[in-house]
N, C-alpha and C positions, 0 to 999 in steps of 0.2 A: 241535450248535445254537444249546446255549447260548454258546456260545463267539462265534458271528456275531454275537448276540446284544449282546456284551457290547465285542464291537469296534466295533458300528453305534455304541454310544452312549458311544462313547470319540471315535469320529469325527464326531459331534455336537458332543458337549462341546466340542472342540480347535477346529471353524466359527465354532459361537458365540463361544467365546475371541476369535479373530479376528477377526471381525466386530465386535466389541464394540471392539476395540483400534482399528481404522481409523475408527470412531466417534468414537473420542476427538480426535484429531488436528484442530485447526480451521487454515486459512487465512485470515488477512487481508489483505485489499485495500483499499487507500484510499490517499491520499494522501500524499506522502513530504513528509514535514515534518523541516525540518533546524534542530536545534538554533543554527548557526553565523549570528551575523550575516552577512546579505547585505549590502553596498555599491548605494547607490539610481545611479543615472545622473546625475551632472552634468550639469543645465540642460544647457550648450553643446553636450555630446553629444546626448543626448534632442530640440534642435533639431536639430543635424544629420541626426539618424536621419529625424526626420519629412521634413525639407528647408522647413522653416517660414524664416523671417527673423528672428522674434524668438526670445530663450529663455524674454522674459518668461514664457509659458504653461507653462515648467516649471523656474519657480523657487518657492521655498517662500516661501509668502506672496503671494503675485501670484496670488490667484486668480479671475480675474473670466470 
């Protein structure tokens, strides 16, 4: 009878330790930030992709 109580107590401790180890795990989900510099699309290529006739809207410094 006493041995059964000890085994039950040990099993409870092991379960508690297992649960505590699972609660310490964390998964971060969010945007993927890259530190590498990305090239912007040249104004002429942006014009072609949008189908417009002028690249002025895509050139830096032409904010109309």
